[in-house]
N, C-alpha and C positions, 0 to 999 in steps of 0.2 A: 477302477473297475476289476481288478484282477480277482479281490475278494469276493465279488458278486458273480463272476464268472465261476469261480471255485462253488459257491453256494449253491448254483442251479446244475451240479455235476452229476446228482443222482435224478432217477425218471421222475420222481414223486414231485420234486423240486422242480424239474423243468416244466412239468404240466402246470404247478402254479404259476412259474415265470411267465410262461406264455399266456395265461389268463390274466396276468397282471398287465401284460401288454396290450391285450385286446379291451380289456375293461376300464385301463386307464392308459391312454395313448400318449401321455405325457410323461410316464413312469420313467422311462429310458433316459430323458433330459434330468429329471430328478435325482437318477442315480450318478451322473457324471456330473466333472465339476464346472460349475457354471463359466461361460467365457468372461475373461477378467482382464479385460485390456485397460492398461494404467495410463492415460493421455497425461496426466499430471499428476505429480507427488507431493503431498504436504506432510510436514514434520511437526511432532507435538514434543516438546519436551519442559516439563512444567519446572525443571530445576535449572534450566538454562538462564545464566544471569541477563541474557537481553531477550528472554521470552514474552510474548505479550500478543493479547488476541488481536492487538491491531496490525501484526506483522504480516507478510507476506505467505508466511507459512513454510518458507525456506528453511535449508537443514541451517545456514548461520543466524536467521532470524526466523526461528518457528515459535508458533502458536503455545501458549500458554496452557490453553484447556484442550481436551478433546472437544468438547460441543461447538468450539469455534471452529475446527477443522471441519466438523458434521455439517457445519451452516455452509462454509465453503463448498465443500463435495454437493451440497444438495443444489447450490448455485450451480455448479459443473453440470449436475445431472440435468438440469432443466435443459443446458444446451446440449444434452448427447455428448459430453465429455466425462469419461472415467476416471476416478480418483483412487490413488493407492495413499493411504494414511499411515506411516509409520511412528510409532509411539513408544518414546523414550520410558526408559523404566523409572518407576514412582508411584505413587499413590495419590490417583485423582479424585479429589471430593467434590463432585460435581453429578447433575443428571445430563444424560447425552439423548437428545430429542430430535427425530426426524419426522415431522407429521407430513402428513398426505396434503399436497398443495395443487394437486389438478394439472400440473405440468411434468409427472415423470417421465422418463425416458426409459431405457433398457441399459443405460452407461452405469457400469459397477461402483459401488463405494465396499472398498474394501479398509478395513481396519484392524491392524497387526502390530502386536508388539514387539519391541527391541528388549530384551530383558522383562524382569517381572514387573507388570503393568497391573496396579490395582484401579480400578473404580468402586468408590465406596459411598454409602449412604450415610455416613458417620460422619461427625466432626470431632476435633479435640477439644475437650473442656477444660479449662483453667479455672483457679479461683474459687476453689471447694473450701467451706468453712466447717469445723468441727461442729456437731451437732451436739444433742443433749449427751449422746453417749459416748464415751473416748474412743470407739472404732465407728464412729457414725459420722459421715459426711455429708454437709447439705450444699443444695446449689439452687439460683432462683430455676422455675420451669415457665419458659415463656407459652407453652403450648396449652390446647384443650382439645385434644384429639379425641376422647372419651372412646365410647365403644363403638367400632366399625359396624356399618350395617349388616343385617343379615342377607344374603342373596336372594334373589325373588324364587320362591319354589322350595326354599329348603324349610321352612315352618309351615307346619307344627311338625312335620317329618321329623325333626332333629332340632335337640333342644341345645344349645349352646351356653356353655358356662362363660361368665364376664372374661375369664385370662383368657378364654382362646381369641376374643374379640379386640383383645390389646395389641398395640403395635410398636410399644416402647421397647428399646434393648439398648444395654450398657456394656462395653468390653473394657475390661482392664488388662493392661498389657496383653491384649490379643484375647484374651480368653471371658467367656460370656458371662455375666451375672444372671442370676436366676428371680423374675419378678414375681413379687407378692401384692396381696390387695390390700394390706392394711399396713401402718407403721408397727403393730405389735408382733408381727412376723419377720421383723428384720433379725438377721444372723449373718455369719460369716457369707460373703459372696451373695448376697441379695440386694435387689434396690426396691424401692416403692415410690409411686408418684402421687402426689398429693395435690391432684388439680385445683382443689380449691383454694388451700394454702399459697399455690404458685411453687412449690418446693418438691425436688427431687431427692431422694436419701438413698446413699448406699451403705453398705457395712464391709469393709474389707476384711481378708485374712490378717491373721497376727502378726504384726511388723510391717504390715504394709500401711504407706501414707498415701493418700490421693494427691498430695504436693509432690509427691516423688513419682507418683507413678502416671503412665499414658492412660487416660479415660477417653473412650468414643463413644459417643452419644450419636443413636442412628436418628436422623432427622429429614432423611429424603425418601419418598416411595421408590417409584420406577425409578432406576438408575440409566436404563438404554430403552427405547421405545423406539420402534419404526412402523409407521403405517402407509399402505399403498406404493411400496418402493418393490423394486426388482434387483436381483444381483447384490444382494447385500451379504459380506463378507465379514466374521468375526474372528478372529484367531489369535490365540496365545493369551488371553485378557482373562482377568480375575476378578469377577463381579461380587461386592459382599456389603452386608450391613444395610439393605434397603430395608424401611420400614414400611414395605407393603403392607395395605389391610388385608383382611379375610378375603382369601380366592383371587388374590393378585399377585402376577409374578414381578420379580424383579428387573428382568428383559424380557421383553415382549415384542413379538412381531406380529402386525395385526394386517390382513389383506394383504400379505405380502407372497412374493414368487421367486424360485430360484435362489433359495438362501443357502449359506453355508456357515456353520459353525461348527468351529475346530480348534482342538486343543485349550479348552475355555475352561474355567472354574465358576460355579455358582455356589457360593457358601455362606452360610450364617445370616442368611435373608429371612425375615420377618414370617413370611407365608412361603410362596412359590419362588423356585430359582430361575428357570428359565421356560416360558409361555410361546405357542404359537396358535393362533386363531384365524380362521378362515384364509389359511393359506395353503399353497400347493409347492411342490417340487423344493422340498426341505430336504436338506443332509446334513448331519450333525455327528461328527467322528471326536472320538477320544475328550470328550466332555466329561466333567466330574460334577454333579450336582449334591453336594452333600451338607448335612447338619443345617435344613433349612426349615421353617417353622411349619410348612405345610407339605406340598407336594415339590418333589425334585424337579421333575419336568413334567409339564402338562401339553395336551394338544387338543384342539377343540375345532372341529368342523376342518378335516386337513385332509389333503388329496396329494398323493404320491411322496411318501416320507423313505429316508434310508436313514437308519441309524446304526453305527458302527461303533464297537468299542466304547460305549459310553458306560458311566456307574452313577447310581442314584442311589445309595447310601445313607442311613442315619438321619432319614426326614421326619418329619412332623413332630418335631419336640413342643411346638407350642399346642399341637392338637393335642397330644398325649396329655399336657398338665390339664387338661379340661374333660378328658376322657373322649375327646372326639377322634376316634381312629376308624372308623369304618365307612364314612361318609365322605363323597368328593375328593378324597387324598389318597396318594398311592406315591412307592417311591417315582414311578412314571404312570400318569393318569392320560389313557388317550379316549376320547369322547368323540364319537361321528368321525370315524378316519378310515376313508377309501384309499386301500393301496398302501402297504407299508412293509419294508423288510427291516428287521431288528437281529441284529449280528452281534452276537458275543456281547450282551448286554449283561451286566452287573447289578442287582438290584438286592440289597443286603443291609439287614438290621435296622430297617425301618419301623418305625412304630406305628405301622399302618401296613397296607398290602404290598407285596413287591411291584406287581404291575399290574394294571386294571385296563382291559378294553372294555368299553361301558357304551353300549348303545350303538348300534348302525355302524359299527367296524365291520369290514370285508376286505378280502383278498390281503390277509395278513399273514406273513412268516416270521416267525421267530426261530432264530438257529444260535446253537451253541453259545445258550445264556447260562446264566447262574441266577436264580431265586432262592436265596437261604436265609434264615435267620428272621424273618419278617414276623412283625407282632401279630399280622392277621393272615390271608391268604396269600401264599406265595405268586399265584395267577391267578386272577378273577374275570372271569369271561361272562359278560351280563348283556343280554337281549342284543345278539348279533346274527345276522343272517349268515355270516362265514363267507367262503370258508377260510379259517385261521386254523393255521399249523404253526403245533409248538414240536422243533425237532432238534434232536442231539443236543438236549439242554438238560441240567440239573434243577431239581426243586425239591429240596431238602430243609428239614428242621424247621419250617413255619410254624408258628404256634396256633393256627387254624388250619383250615385244609392247604392241601399242597395245592391243586387245581380245583378251583370251582366251576362248574359250567351252568349257567343259569339262564333258561329260556334262549339259549342258544345252539344255532345248528351249524354243521359242517366242521367241528371242532376234532382236528386229527392231530394224534399225538403218536409221533414215530421217533423210536431209538433214544427216549429219555432216559434219567433215572430218578424216580420220583420217591423221595426216603425220609423216613422219619419223621413227617410232619404230623402235629400234634392231634389232630381232629379224624378225616380221611385223608388218603391219598389222591384220589379222585371223588369230588363230590358233584352230583347232578340233581340240580335242582331247578327252582322257579316258580313259578304260579302253581298251585297245588293242582288245580284241575282244569285249567284253561290257558290258551295261548295268551302271548304278551303284544298287545298290538303297538307296532312302532311306524314312523315314516321315514321313509330314504330323504336325509336331508337335501341331497343334490336336484332328485327328479320329483318330489313330493310324492312317490309311489307308496302306497299302503301296505302292511303286510302284518301277519299273525306270525309270531316267533314261537317256536318250541325247541325243545332239545330232542334233536334228530339229526340223522346222516352222519353221525362220526366215525372216524376210523382212529382205532389204536392197535399199532403195530410195533413189534419189538423193542418194548419199554421194558426196565426193571423196575416194577412197583414195590415197594419193600416198607413193612410196619416195624415199628422196635419195641412196641411196650403195649401192654394188655388193652389201653384205652384208645390205640390207634385201629382203624379200619382200611382195609384196600381201597373198596368202593362203597359208596352209601348214596341214599338219595332220600330226598323230602317229595318228591312227586308221588301224584295220585297213583292208584294201580295203572289206570287206562293209560297217563303220559308216560309212566314208566314202561310200559307195555308198546306204546309206539318207539319212544327210544332204543330198546333192545331189538325191537323187529327192524331196524333202520341202521344199528350197530354192526360195523365188520371190527371184529378184534382178534387177532390171533399172532401167535410169535413171540408171546409176552410170557416175562418172566416174573410170576408171584411170589411173593415169600411173607410170611410172619412167624417169627421163633414162637411167639407164644400163643398165637391164636390163629388156629386152621380155619375157623368159620369168621372169616375177615370180610366178606363179601355181603353187604347188606342188599338186600332188595325190596322192592315196592312192599309196604305192610310193617316193615321193620325187623324182618326176617333175616336171619344171617345164616349164611350157607357155606361150604368149603367148594374147592375150587371144581368138584368134580359136579357138584350139585349146580353151580354155577354154571357150567358148560352145558349140562343137560338143562335148565331153564332160560338158557338165551341162545341155546345154540351157538355158541360162539367159543372161542380161546380151545379149539380141538386139538392143535398143537403147541398150545402153550404149557408150561410146568410150574410147578411149586417147586420150588428149591433154592437154595442159599447162592446169593449170585456171587460170593467171594471175593468182595473188594478188600483191596489191600489193606487199607487203614481207615474207615469212612467217619471215625471219631475225628480225625485232623484231617477230614475233607479230600483224602484222598481214596476216590473211587474208583482206580484202574484196577479191573479184574486180574486176581492172582491167577498163574498157570493152572490150568485145568477147570475155571470158572465156568459154570454154563451161559454165563451172558455174555456174547460175543462182545469184541470193544479193543480196546478203549473207543467210545465215541468222541468226536471232537466237540470239546466244550464242557461233555456232561461231566467230566472227571475233574476241571477244573477249579481249583480253589478261589472262593471270593476273596477280594484282597481285604 
């Protein structure tokens, strides 16, 4: 709780914290570690000479698989017996399932690694035969997975290329091969699945022989699944190589509560890394979700989240292969989230948005975060009633807008560095001339959402080339008028070294700070000046002596890893 107390040390944050407690009565429980009593301890050691899933799970006679320990822990849970599962180092090629059985109690189930524990959706394949080309190897292919179905509601809004709907993955000596859709496209470090011929082909780099390499083929989709459970803990485990279908995560919690995920990695899964659905009181700390084919982390219809020191980077490689970069995916995607703190989150170099708060997100605080060098928007805020506060964070060098505010109310930007994003640093958008109807997923209340009631204070907003704007909009004049008439903006540092007229207002007109002040009635104490950062080219955003931008802000000058 120390970091949470520090987070609410300022008056504005204290007000948000009080609001979270009133609006989300279980928030404090979610922010604290769940009561994790361990009445019984089980051991898993796949490399132990006496390991067997028929063992009692003692240290001397451990289980061979994690799933066997999970089944024993589930049986304990029905008797209200808490279970600690210690997992010895090793690679466990299995899928762990904790389905809802209707007999759940609050007794915890704790899965914790001793050393490097990898849960893998891939198997090692041997017996490769040389194909027609000297560098091509072939292997029988027993699966006919075909194309994943398109999720309900996606069509016709989005077109999906076939490569996005595939789920095959191959890794050679730990490195992924690139999937192609025809034999003629094969070249070094690529593979092709011919389902009609029931054969898979791989072409390796010069000097590499499939018989002498470790070839891992992804064959399992979800590799950890828990439904209807309370007090589940995952700690220090690596989850990889799940061949999850489109829009599915490798590790999923559904209808769960008091969940803690800590020090885990979710990497090189075909679609999502970690997902939470219809869950509450979720804590996630110091996790890394990287190089997943779709989203790194996703939440859907969740209440009361505390996310601290997590990283979601280099995700959506499969989506990018098919031009699928702006729909349903982000480094972290939050859909219908009520009550959440995101502290020191880093989301960089994703082939999509950095973080996306999509529809009916309220009572959200993001602090000391970094959203940098993502292919689309750094932060996408769409169709939310708010309040949603971004504080002391850095949003830099994203290849579209830094922050996109679309049909969202109560978006508060406080003490951030918003720097060098390719389109606009702040874009205010939404339906051109009308409100967006939405429904509160918990209460059923109907709402009409507009961009309004925003607060922008003490930010440094900086463009770096002629194509970049500081503020822009696509709203109609009437809705833009509503936005600026309810906007509170002051104490900001605005700067563009090449373009004084970097404020775009309704009608596409571009004006300078003086005209912006006169038009909006805001930013009376704001200035247009170089912030004097130490070395922004190397992500050093600490202010130099004499800088007009006060700081350094915690988190805002942090370099993304």
